[in-house]
C-alpha positions as CSV (number, residue, x, y, z in Angstrom):
1,M,62.9,-18.8,-53.0
2,T,65.2,-20.0,-50.3
3,K,65.6,-17.5,-47.6
4,V,68.4,-19.0,-45.4
5,N,71.4,-21.1,-46.6
6,V,73.1,-23.0,-43.8
7,I,76.6,-23.8,-45.0
8,G,79.0,-26.2,-43.3
9,I,82.7,-25.3,-43.3
10,G,85.9,-27.0,-42.1
11,L,89.1,-25.8,-40.5
12,D,90.5,-25.3,-44.0
13,G,88.1,-22.3,-44.3
14,I,87.2,-21.0,-47.8
15,A,89.6,-23.4,-49.5
16,G,87.3,-26.3,-48.6
17,L,84.2,-24.8,-50.1
18,S,82.9,-25.5,-53.6
19,E,82.6,-22.6,-56.1
20,T,78.8,-22.8,-55.8
21,L,78.9,-22.3,-52.0
22,K,81.5,-19.5,-52.4
23,E,79.0,-17.7,-54.8
24,I,76.1,-18.1,-52.3
25,I,78.2,-16.6,-49.5
26,E,79.4,-13.8,-51.9
27,R,75.7,-12.8,-52.5
28,A,74.8,-12.9,-48.8
29,T,73.2,-9.8,-47.3
30,L,73.4,-11.1,-43.7
31,L,76.3,-13.3,-42.7
32,V,75.7,-15.3,-39.5
33,G,78.3,-17.4,-37.6
34,S,80.7,-17.6,-34.7
35,D,83.6,-15.2,-34.5
36,R,85.9,-17.9,-35.8
37,H,83.6,-18.7,-38.8
38,L,83.1,-15.0,-39.7
39,S,86.9,-14.5,-39.5
40,Y,87.2,-16.6,-42.7
41,F,85.5,-13.7,-44.6
42,P,87.3,-10.6,-43.4
43,N,86.5,-8.6,-46.6
44,H,82.8,-9.5,-46.9
45,Q,80.7,-6.4,-47.3
46,S,77.4,-7.8,-45.9
47,Q,75.8,-7.1,-42.6
48,R,77.3,-9.5,-39.9
49,L,75.6,-11.2,-37.0
50,P,78.1,-12.9,-34.6
51,L,76.4,-15.7,-32.7
52,R,76.3,-14.9,-29.0
53,N,72.9,-15.7,-27.6
54,F,70.9,-18.0,-29.8
55,T,67.5,-16.8,-28.6
56,E,68.3,-13.2,-29.3
57,D,70.1,-14.0,-32.6
58,I,67.3,-16.2,-34.0
59,S,64.9,-13.3,-33.2
60,K,67.1,-11.0,-35.3
61,I,67.2,-13.5,-38.2
62,R,63.4,-13.9,-38.0
63,D,62.9,-10.1,-38.0
64,Y,65.2,-9.8,-41.0
65,L,63.2,-12.4,-42.9
66,N,59.9,-10.8,-41.9
67,Q,61.1,-7.6,-43.6
68,G,61.0,-9.6,-46.9
69,R,64.8,-9.6,-47.2
70,D,66.7,-12.5,-48.8
71,G,70.3,-13.6,-48.7
72,V,70.8,-14.9,-45.1
73,V,73.7,-17.3,-44.8
74,V,74.6,-19.1,-41.6
75,I,78.1,-20.5,-41.4
76,V,78.5,-23.6,-39.1
77,S,81.1,-26.3,-38.5
78,G,80.9,-29.5,-40.5
79,D,77.4,-31.0,-41.0
80,P,74.8,-28.6,-39.6
81,L,72.4,-31.5,-38.9
82,F,75.0,-33.6,-37.0
83,F,75.0,-32.3,-33.4
84,G,75.0,-28.8,-35.0
85,L,73.1,-25.6,-35.1
86,G,70.8,-27.0,-37.8
87,R,68.6,-28.8,-35.3
88,L,68.0,-25.5,-33.4
89,L,67.3,-23.7,-36.7
90,L,64.7,-26.3,-37.7
91,A,63.0,-25.8,-34.3
92,E,62.7,-22.0,-34.8
93,L,62.2,-21.5,-38.6
94,P,60.0,-23.2,-41.2
95,K,61.6,-26.0,-43.0
96,D,60.9,-24.5,-46.4
97,V,62.9,-21.4,-45.5
98,L,66.1,-23.5,-44.8
99,T,68.6,-25.1,-47.2
100,F,71.5,-27.1,-45.7
101,H,74.9,-27.5,-47.4
102,P,76.9,-30.0,-45.2
103,H,80.6,-30.1,-45.1
104,L,82.6,-33.2,-44.0
105,S,81.8,-33.7,-40.3
106,S,84.6,-34.0,-37.7
107,V,83.4,-37.5,-37.0
108,Q,83.7,-38.5,-40.7
109,L,87.2,-37.1,-40.7
110,A,88.1,-38.8,-37.4
111,F,87.2,-42.3,-38.5
112,N,88.9,-41.8,-41.8
113,R,92.1,-40.7,-40.1
114,V,92.1,-43.7,-37.8
115,K,91.2,-45.9,-40.8
116,A,88.1,-47.5,-39.3
117,S,84.6,-47.8,-40.9
118,W,82.0,-45.7,-39.2
119,H,78.6,-46.8,-40.5
120,D,78.1,-48.9,-37.4
121,A,79.6,-46.5,-34.9
122,R,77.7,-44.8,-32.0
123,F,78.0,-41.0,-31.8
124,I,77.8,-39.2,-28.5
125,S,78.0,-35.5,-27.7
126,A,79.5,-34.8,-24.4
127,H,79.8,-31.1,-25.3
128,G,78.0,-29.3,-22.6
129,R,76.0,-32.5,-21.8
130,S,75.8,-35.3,-19.2
131,V,78.0,-38.3,-19.8
132,E,75.2,-40.7,-18.8
133,E,74.8,-41.8,-22.5
134,L,78.5,-42.4,-22.7
135,I,78.5,-44.5,-19.6
136,Q,75.6,-46.7,-20.8
137,T,77.3,-47.1,-24.2
138,L,80.6,-48.2,-22.7
139,Q,78.8,-50.6,-20.3
140,Q,77.1,-52.1,-23.4
141,G,80.5,-52.7,-24.9
142,V,79.7,-50.9,-28.2
143,E,82.4,-51.6,-30.7
144,K,83.0,-48.1,-32.1
145,I,82.2,-44.8,-30.3
146,A,82.8,-41.2,-31.3
147,V,82.7,-38.6,-28.6
148,L,82.4,-34.9,-29.1
149,T,84.2,-33.3,-26.2
150,D,84.3,-30.0,-24.4
151,G,86.4,-28.2,-21.8
152,T,85.1,-30.5,-19.0
153,N,84.7,-33.8,-20.8
154,T,88.2,-33.8,-22.1
155,P,90.1,-36.9,-23.5
156,N,91.7,-37.2,-20.1
157,A,88.3,-37.0,-18.3
158,I,86.9,-39.7,-20.7
159,A,89.9,-41.9,-20.0
160,K,89.4,-41.6,-16.2
161,L,85.7,-42.4,-16.7
162,I,86.6,-45.6,-18.6
163,Q,89.1,-46.6,-16.0
164,S,86.6,-46.1,-13.2
165,L,83.9,-48.3,-14.8
166,N,86.0,-51.5,-14.6
167,L,84.7,-52.5,-18.0
168,P,85.1,-56.1,-19.2
169,S,86.2,-54.7,-22.6
170,Q,89.3,-52.8,-23.5
171,Y,89.2,-49.7,-25.7
172,E,91.8,-48.1,-27.9
173,L,91.5,-44.4,-27.5
174,W,92.3,-41.9,-30.3
175,V,92.4,-38.2,-29.9
176,C,91.7,-36.3,-33.2
177,E,92.6,-32.6,-33.0
178,N,91.9,-29.8,-35.4
179,L,90.7,-32.1,-38.1
180,G,91.1,-30.7,-41.6
181,G,93.3,-27.8,-40.4
182,D,97.0,-27.0,-40.6
183,L,97.4,-28.1,-37.0
184,E,95.7,-31.4,-37.3
185,R,97.0,-34.1,-35.0
186,V,95.7,-37.7,-34.6
187,E,97.2,-39.9,-32.0
188,S,96.4,-43.1,-30.1
189,F,96.7,-43.2,-26.3
190,S,96.4,-45.9,-23.7
191,I,93.8,-45.3,-21.0
192,E,96.5,-45.5,-18.4
193,T,98.6,-42.8,-20.0
194,L,95.8,-40.3,-20.2
195,C,94.8,-41.1,-16.6
196,R,98.3,-40.3,-15.4
197,D,98.4,-37.1,-17.4
198,G,95.8,-34.8,-15.9
199,A,96.7,-31.8,-18.1
200,S,93.6,-31.5,-20.3
201,S,95.2,-28.4,-21.9
202,T,97.5,-30.8,-23.7
203,F,94.8,-31.2,-26.4
204,A,93.4,-28.5,-28.7
205,P,89.8,-27.4,-27.8
206,L,88.6,-28.7,-31.1
207,N,89.0,-32.5,-30.7
208,V,87.0,-35.7,-31.2
209,V,87.7,-38.9,-29.2
210,V,87.3,-42.2,-31.0
211,L,87.0,-45.4,-29.0
212,L,87.6,-48.7,-30.7
213,R,86.8,-51.9,-28.7
214,Q,89.6,-54.4,-28.6
215,D,88.6,-58.1,-28.6
216,K,92.0,-59.4,-27.4
217,E,92.0,-60.9,-23.9
218,K,93.3,-58.9,-21.0
219,P,96.2,-60.7,-19.4
220,L,95.3,-62.2,-16.1
221,N,97.6,-62.4,-13.1
222,L,96.0,-65.1,-10.9
223,S,98.4,-64.6,-8.0
224,A,97.3,-60.9,-7.7
225,L,93.5,-61.7,-7.7
226,P,91.5,-61.6,-4.4
227,Y,90.2,-64.9,-3.1
228,F,86.7,-63.5,-2.9
229,G,84.9,-60.9,-5.1
230,L,86.7,-61.3,-8.5
231,P,86.5,-58.1,-10.5
232,D,84.1,-58.2,-13.4
233,E,86.7,-57.2,-16.0
234,C,88.7,-60.4,-15.3
235,F,86.0,-62.5,-17.0
236,L,85.8,-63.0,-20.8
237,S,82.4,-61.9,-21.9
238,F,80.0,-62.0,-24.8
239,S,81.4,-59.8,-27.6
240,D,77.9,-58.4,-28.4
241,R,76.8,-58.2,-24.7
242,P,80.0,-57.6,-22.6
243,G,78.2,-56.4,-19.6
244,L,75.9,-59.5,-19.3
245,M,77.1,-61.2,-16.1
246,T,76.3,-61.3,-12.4
247,K,78.1,-58.2,-11.2
248,R,80.8,-58.5,-8.6
249,E,78.7,-56.8,-5.8
250,V,75.6,-58.9,-6.5
251,R,77.8,-62.0,-6.9
252,T,79.3,-61.6,-3.4
253,L,75.9,-61.4,-1.9
254,V,74.7,-64.5,-3.9
255,L,77.7,-66.5,-2.6
256,A,77.0,-65.4,1.0
257,E,73.3,-66.4,0.6
258,L,74.2,-69.8,-0.7
259,A,76.0,-70.7,2.6
260,L,78.5,-72.8,0.8
261,R,80.6,-75.5,2.4
262,P,83.4,-77.8,1.1
263,G,82.6,-80.9,-0.9
264,Q,79.2,-79.8,-2.2
265,T,77.4,-80.2,-5.5
266,I,76.3,-76.9,-6.8
267,W,74.1,-76.1,-9.8
268,D,74.5,-72.7,-11.6
269,I,71.5,-72.4,-13.9
270,G,71.7,-69.8,-16.6
271,A,75.4,-69.5,-15.9
272,G,76.2,-66.9,-18.6
273,T,79.9,-66.2,-18.5
274,G,80.4,-68.6,-15.6
275,S,81.4,-65.8,-13.1
276,V,79.4,-67.3,-10.2
277,S,80.5,-70.9,-10.9
278,I,84.2,-69.9,-11.2
279,E,84.1,-67.9,-8.0
280,I,82.6,-70.9,-6.1
281,A,85.1,-73.3,-7.7
282,R,88.1,-71.2,-6.6
283,L,86.8,-70.9,-3.0
284,F,85.8,-74.6,-2.7
285,P,88.1,-76.8,-4.9
286,T,86.5,-80.0,-3.4
287,S,83.1,-79.0,-4.6
288,T,81.6,-79.8,-8.1
289,V,79.9,-77.0,-9.9
290,Y,77.6,-77.6,-12.9
291,A,77.4,-74.5,-15.0
292,I,74.2,-74.8,-17.1
293,E,73.9,-72.5,-20.1
294,K,71.4,-72.7,-22.9
295,T,73.5,-71.0,-25.6
296,A,76.5,-72.7,-27.2
297,A,78.4,-69.4,-27.2
298,G,77.8,-69.2,-23.4
299,S,79.0,-72.7,-22.8
300,A,82.1,-72.2,-24.8
301,L,82.7,-68.9,-22.9
302,I,82.4,-70.7,-19.6
303,A,85.0,-73.3,-20.7
304,Q,87.3,-70.5,-21.8
305,N,86.9,-68.7,-18.4
306,C,87.6,-71.9,-16.5
307,R,90.9,-72.3,-18.4
308,R,91.6,-68.7,-17.8
309,F,91.2,-69.0,-14.0
310,Q,92.7,-72.5,-14.0
311,V,89.7,-74.1,-12.2
312,E,89.0,-77.8,-12.9
313,N,85.9,-78.4,-10.8
314,V,83.4,-76.6,-13.0
315,I,81.5,-78.7,-15.6
316,S,80.2,-76.6,-18.4
317,I,76.8,-77.9,-19.6
318,H,75.2,-76.8,-22.8
319,G,71.4,-77.4,-22.6
320,N,68.0,-76.0,-21.8
321,A,66.7,-76.1,-18.3
322,P,64.8,-77.9,-16.9
323,E,65.3,-80.9,-19.3
324,I,69.1,-80.9,-19.0
325,L,68.9,-81.0,-15.2
326,Y,67.9,-84.7,-15.1
327,T,71.3,-85.6,-16.7
328,L,73.8,-83.7,-14.6
329,G,75.1,-86.7,-12.8
330,E,76.0,-88.3,-16.2
331,K,78.1,-85.2,-17.1
332,S,80.7,-85.7,-14.4
333,S,83.8,-87.7,-15.0
334,T,83.3,-89.1,-11.5
335,P,79.5,-89.1,-11.0
336,S,78.3,-89.6,-7.5
337,A,75.6,-92.0,-6.5
338,T,73.1,-89.2,-6.4
339,Q,72.4,-86.3,-8.8
340,N,71.0,-84.2,-5.9
341,A,72.3,-80.7,-5.5
342,D,73.3,-79.2,-2.2
343,R,73.1,-75.6,-3.5
344,I,71.3,-74.2,-6.6
345,F,71.7,-70.7,-8.0
346,I,69.3,-69.6,-10.7
347,G,70.6,-66.6,-12.5
348,G,68.6,-67.1,-15.7
349,S,65.6,-69.2,-16.5
350,G,64.8,-68.6,-20.2
351,G,61.2,-68.1,-19.3
352,N,60.9,-71.6,-17.7
353,L,61.2,-70.5,-14.0
354,T,58.2,-72.5,-12.7
355,E,59.3,-75.7,-14.5
356,I,62.9,-75.3,-13.3
357,L,61.7,-74.9,-9.7
358,N,59.6,-78.0,-10.0
359,V,62.7,-80.0,-11.0
360,C,65.0,-78.3,-8.5
361,A,62.6,-79.2,-5.7
362,T,62.9,-82.9,-6.4
363,Q,66.7,-82.8,-6.9
364,L,67.7,-80.7,-3.8
365,T,69.1,-82.3,-0.7
366,P,67.0,-82.0,2.5
367,Q,69.2,-79.2,3.9
368,G,69.7,-77.6,0.5
369,V,69.4,-73.9,-0.5
370,I,68.1,-72.3,-3.7
371,V,69.1,-68.7,-4.4
372,L,67.6,-66.7,-7.3
373,S,68.7,-63.4,-8.7
374,L,65.8,-61.7,-10.4
375,A,65.7,-58.5,-12.4
376,T,62.0,-58.3,-13.3
377,L,58.8,-58.0,-11.2
378,E,57.2,-60.8,-13.3
379,H,59.8,-63.4,-12.5
380,L,59.8,-62.3,-8.8
381,N,56.0,-62.8,-8.7
382,T,56.4,-66.2,-10.3
383,A,59.0,-67.3,-7.8
384,L,57.1,-66.0,-4.8
385,L,53.9,-67.8,-5.9
386,W,55.8,-71.0,-6.3
387,F,57.5,-70.9,-2.9
388,Q,54.2,-69.9,-1.2
389,S,52.2,-72.6,-2.9
390,H,54.9,-75.3,-1.9
391,S,55.2,-74.0,1.7
392,W,58.9,-73.2,1.4
393,H,60.7,-70.9,3.7
394,Y,62.3,-67.9,2.0
395,Q,63.7,-64.4,2.4
396,L,64.1,-61.5,0.1
397,L,67.0,-59.1,-0.4
398,Q,66.5,-56.1,-2.6
399,V,69.7,-54.9,-4.0
400,Q,70.1,-51.3,-5.4
401,L,73.7,-50.4,-5.8
402,S,75.6,-47.6,-7.4
403,R,79.3,-47.2,-8.3
404,S,81.1,-43.9,-8.2
405,V,82.3,-42.5,-11.5
406,P,84.3,-39.3,-12.2
407,I,82.5,-36.6,-14.1
408,G,85.1,-34.1,-15.1
409,Q,86.6,-32.9,-11.9
410,L,83.7,-34.2,-9.8
411,T,82.3,-37.6,-8.8
412,R,78.8,-39.0,-8.9
413,F,77.1,-42.4,-8.6
414,A,76.1,-44.5,-11.5
415,P,73.4,-47.1,-10.6
416,L,73.7,-50.8,-11.4
417,N,70.5,-52.6,-12.5
418,P,68.5,-53.4,-9.3
419,V,67.9,-57.0,-8.6
420,T,66.0,-59.0,-6.0
421,I,67.8,-62.0,-4.4
422,I,65.5,-64.8,-3.0
423,T,67.0,-67.3,-0.7
424,A,64.7,-70.4,-0.3
425,F,64.9,-73.5,1.9
426,N,62.9,-76.8,1.5
427,S,63.2,-77.5,5.3
428,D,63.7,-75.6,8.5
429,P,66.3,-73.0,7.7
430,S,67.9,-73.4,11.1
431,S,69.3,-76.7,9.9
432,V,71.2,-74.6,7.3
433,F,72.0,-71.5,9.3
434,S,72.2,-72.0,13.0
435,N,71.8,-68.3,13.7
436,H,69.5,-67.3,10.8
437,E,66.8,-65.0,12.2
438,L,65.5,-63.0,9.3
439,V,63.6,-65.8,7.5
440,A,60.0,-65.2,6.4
441,E,58.0,-68.4,6.8
442,Y,54.8,-69.0,4.7
């Protein structure tokens, strides 16, 4: 016989329960729940156990069961097994003792109120927890996110967090309060509005935040952009991988390591969104930049970003390296007499790093520079072995950066993925940098 019934309830109280559940509660000999949940049953004659300290309270429930007594009913919000008390009860009591009766969860109600399907949504509890999972989810550009809030991680705090992350994606933010109750309120807010309004008390304590990614382009004011170090969110990105680009901080270091000059030919291999190519093109309009990307979606995205930034000296190339590298001169409307590159940046290799370096070595000008941005030890090892075996000069720059993000009323650092930048030369580096002193020669 079932010893403990765990019954989910909504803000509509007893009215939202089926007759069967009402009868189970009516027969209860021990009624367990928060003060708010127990207040729904003011005339119940059973023994009551208000939940205060879970460790102590579960011990009382266990003692009650050990006495051979039946009729324990635990009242919880919504679905007990959705970020609820059910998980803790399963950890403390045998499964065969428990029977769960879920009510509509707040997240179910929230998505139905905003009229969005929720089978593919990501659910995050920021209730008494770190927002690290939320940060990662936002940086991944997940399309639909539901956030369970608390007094610290309020809708206002979540909006400020989103604003601080400088995301390439825009989110529509819904605040769903008192779902299922008489004081229910569901409203959409802009991130900017919530960041201006610091009064978290504006919202009821019982609220769920729903974030819906918007695929429309952010308007771009070219005259307001910096000449160097374009913000990441200015670039259109992959809808399924919006954070996949060379980040602004790393991009500025890469551009510095390339030692760029006007009128050069630059290869950007594994160009992704084209962020590096476009930054170079804006700084050096007399240079020609070949943005090589193996995916058709990426090549189309590069072309879109070029139009967005109004640059005309980037040539988007769809093809696999190293094979496509032999044909770059043919891709230009005004091909030069040579296909050789003055500068080469390798941001992605598709697993063909050794082969790509073999071709780049034959196509680089005598005073040329190759810069690589590597995220894995395996690719770093492959590159170092190649440069050492070919007697190239090179230097390493390990980059471990963090950006500040607000956490409630406080601030902490959120790390970017660490990368290693290799700057390599096929000749004496002094011919490229007249005052370059930190070059390791092998």
